[in-house]
Every structure is written in structure tokens, then in C-alpha cells.
Backbone as a ProteinNet text record, in pm:
[ID]
protein_1_A
[PRIMARY]
MSEFDLIGEITDVELIARGTGIRDLSRLKRQYGKGNWRKLKGYALIRLSNGHERRAELHWYEAHGIGRREVKRKRYVE
[TERTIARY]
1315.6	1304.7	1185.8	1111.3	1001	1052.9	960.5	993.4	1072.9	1034.8	1106.1	1091.9	1180.2	1168.5	1158.6	1075.9	1060.6	1191.2	1246	1365.2	1323.8	1234.6	1193.9	1049.4	1003	864.1	785	656.6	566	510.2	527.5	482.9	370	313.2	203.3	86.1	43.2	-56.6	-194	-260.1	-398.6	-497.7	-611.8	-720.2	-768.2	-777	-824.6	-969.7	-999.4	-1133.7	-1156.6	-1279.6	-1306.9	-1439.4	-1452	-1575.3	-1619.5	-1742.2	-1800	-1735.8	-1660.5	-1592.3	-1473.3	-1436.3	-1325.6	-1373.3	-1324.1	-1368.7	-1346.5	-1231.2	-1194	-1237.8	-1337.4	-1379.5	-1409.6	-1492.7	-1536.8	-1411.4	-1317.1	-1196.6	-1111.1	-1095.4	-1019.2	-1083.3	-1208.4	-1278.4	-1258.4	-1267.5	-1254.5	-1106.6	-1015.5	-871.5	-814.2	-845	-780	-873.2	-1003.1	-1097.8	-1171.8	-1279.8	-1365.6	-1283.6	-1310.1	-1244	-1290.1	-1246.4	-1278.2	-1174.4	-1189.3	-1092.2	-1081.3	-959.8	-933.9	-826.5	-833.4	-728.9	-661.2	-527.9	-442.5	-334.6	-280.2	-163.3	-62.3	65.5	166.6	294.8	401.9	528.4	633.6	734.3	836.6	959.9	1073.7	1196.9	1197.2	1222.6	1222.1	1352.4	1390.1	1509.9	1458.1	1489.2	1448.7	1529.6	1486	1555.4	1700.4	1719	1851.9	1949.1	1898.6	1981.8	1963.2	1900	1880	1776	1791.2	1697.3	1621.6	1485.7	1408.6	1294.5	1242.7	1121.3	1003.5	898.1	786.1	655.8	549.6	417.6	366.9	318	273.6	121	53.7	-84.5	-91.1	-191	-206.1	-344.4	-382.3	-504.8	-468.6	-547.6	-525.7	-656.7	-658.8	-773.9	-724.5	-801.7	-764.3	-758.6	-657	-635.4	-581.5	-580.1	-523.4	-394.5	-387.6	-257.4	-255.6	-143.2	-118.2	-100.5	-174.3	-168.5	-151.4	-84.7	-75.6	-19.3	96.7	158.2	205.9	169.9	200.6	270.1	369.9	439.3	362.5	322	242.6	328.7	418.4	500.3	619	731	838.4	818.1	863.2	857.1	994.8	1034.7	1168.2	1152.4
697.8	630.4	698.5	614.1	663.5	722.1	761.5	822.1	719.5	590.1	482.2	351.7	254	118.1	26.7	-76.2	-177	-263.4	-286.9	-371.5	-509.3	-519	-647.7	-677.3	-775	-812.6	-715.2	-698.2	-616.2	-714.6	-671.1	-752.7	-689.4	-762.1	-717.2	-651.5	-716.3	-663.3	-661.5	-552.5	-537.6	-475.6	-524.2	-470.7	-338.4	-230.5	-102.1	-92.2	-122.3	-112.3	-207.3	-236.9	-320.1	-280.2	-306	-280.2	-136.6	-115.4	18.1	103	46.9	122.5	202.2	179.3	245.9	372.2	488.2	614.1	624.5	570.1	580.8	458.3	388.3	261.4	282.9	390.3	410	446.8	524.2	555.3	436.6	346.8	226.4	137.2	121.2	41.9	92.1	227	290.7	283.3	303	306.1	165.9	65.2	-61.5	-179.4	-157.8	-262.8	-311.2	-385.1	-443.5	-545.6	-550.4	-650.2	-639.7	-733.5	-726.2	-640.9	-507.4	-410.8	-410	-398.3	-385.7	-280.8	-205.6	-112.4	-175.2	-190.8	-256.2	-170.4	-207.9	-138.6	-242.2	-209.1	-298.3	-218.5	-289.7	-232.4	-298.2	-220.5	-272.7	-184.1	-238.9	-164.7	-109.6	21.5	89.2	165.4	180.8	262.4	391.5	502.2	632.2	672.7	772	816.3	869.8	915.6	968.5	853.6	729.2	614.7	562.2	639.9	597.2	486.1	394.4	287.9	311.6	304	326.1	226.1	195.1	115.8	211	173.7	267.3	195.3	264.5	215.7	246.7	145.2	161.1	135	207.7	179.3	155.7	62.6	36.9	-26.6	-31.5	-95.3	-225.5	-324.7	-447.8	-518.5	-594.1	-672.2	-804.5	-910.1	-1039	-1032.5	-1080.3	-1078.5	-951.7	-844.5	-716.5	-685.5	-715.6	-700.9	-577.2	-545.8	-429.8	-303.8	-196.7	-71.1	45.3	146.6	276	260.2	208.8	189.5	331.2	369.2	505.5	490.8	567.7	573.9	666.9	622	702	767.4	685.9	736.9	644	701.5	620.8	562	438.5	378.6	328.6	345.8	304.7	228.9
-1047.8	-922.3	-846.6	-781.2	-697.6	-564	-482.8	-349.5	-266.9	-286.1	-204.5	-276.7	-237.9	-290.7	-175.2	-194	-86.1	-83.5	32.6	49	91.2	189	242.5	226.2	297.4	295.3	380.3	349.8	431.3	538	664	775.5	858	940.1	1032.5	951.1	844.1	754.7	819.1	812.5	875.7	769.8	777.3	694.3	746	668.2	713.1	663.1	542.3	484.8	369.3	337.3	218.6	157.9	28.4	-42.4	-30.6	7.9	14.5	125.4	207.3	316.5	263.9	141.8	75.7	6.3	44.6	-11.8	-162.3	-211.9	-354.6	-434.8	-391.9	-460.5	-607.7	-634.2	-775.2	-858.5	-809	-888.5	-909.2	-805.6	-821.2	-928.2	-927	-1028	-1167	-1178.4	-1310.8	-1358.5	-1270.7	-1305.3	-1329.3	-1244.6	-1244	-1278.5	-1266.4	-1299.4	-1176.7	-1203	-1092	-1015.4	-890.9	-809.6	-663.3	-586.7	-440.7	-371.7	-379.6	-330.4	-180.5	-129.4	14.2	32.5	141.7	179.3	296.1	285.1	386.9	436.8	554.7	605	657.3	658.1	706	724.5	768.6	795.6	715.3	663.2	585.4	588.5	553.5	541.4	398.4	387.6	256.7	234.2	108.7	78.9	14.7	70	19.8	-95.3	-172.8	-290	-257.1	-132.8	-97.7	-49.8	-54.2	-17	124.6	208.9	352.7	359.2	456.3	480	607.2	601	724.9	728.6	845.5	857.8	861.1	784.4	764.5	765.4	802.7	787.2	649.3	580.5	442	430.2	344.9	312.2	162.1	122.6	-19.2	-38.3	-170.7	-213.4	-281.9	-270.1	-352.2	-376.4	-488.8	-525.4	-586.9	-568.3	-623.6	-774.4	-829.1	-974.6	-1031.8	-948.8	-992.3	-920.3	-794	-715.9	-634.7	-582.6	-495.8	-580.6	-541.2	-612.1	-516.7	-567.1	-490.4	-350.5	-335.2	-206.2	-158.6	-41.4	16.3	148.4	172	299.1	389.3	505.8	592.9	709.5	765.1	867.8	891.8	949.6	984	1124.3	1148.1	1281.6	1317.4	1440.5	1484.6	1615.1
[MASK]
++++++++++++++++++++++++++++++++++++++++++++++++++++++++++++++++++++++++++++++

């Protein structure tokens, strides 16, 4: 089991960076393939590995045809 599981939908999605504005762009292309990469943030209800449920801010990368990759929990929001 990972650090957390998504329980619901990710809401209030915002663009953080795209294209050359992404620091890890070359690694993303090498690891997952070429694409129109964007770094996004949003909020969702997650279930932690200890069973607790919390609302958290999440950051991730995604590209058309590749999908969402490397979802990270940044902070809890209440």
C-alpha cells in the first residue's frame, strides 16, 4: 500500500507550471515519454496507511495520452 489512497475526486484543480516551466521536464520525458507535460495541484479526500481519512492538497504531473503521474501529498487542509 502506498502512503495514501485517493477516496474521492480531486477538486479545485489549478495549473502550477507547464512545458519548460517544469524543473523535472527532461526526467519526465525520459521516464514516461514525450508529451504536453503540466504540473497541477488540487484538493481531495485521502485515506492514509493508518486508516485515517483527511483532506489534503495534492500535486502531480500529467500529460495528454500519458495520464496522471507522481501524485504527492503536500499538506493537510481542514
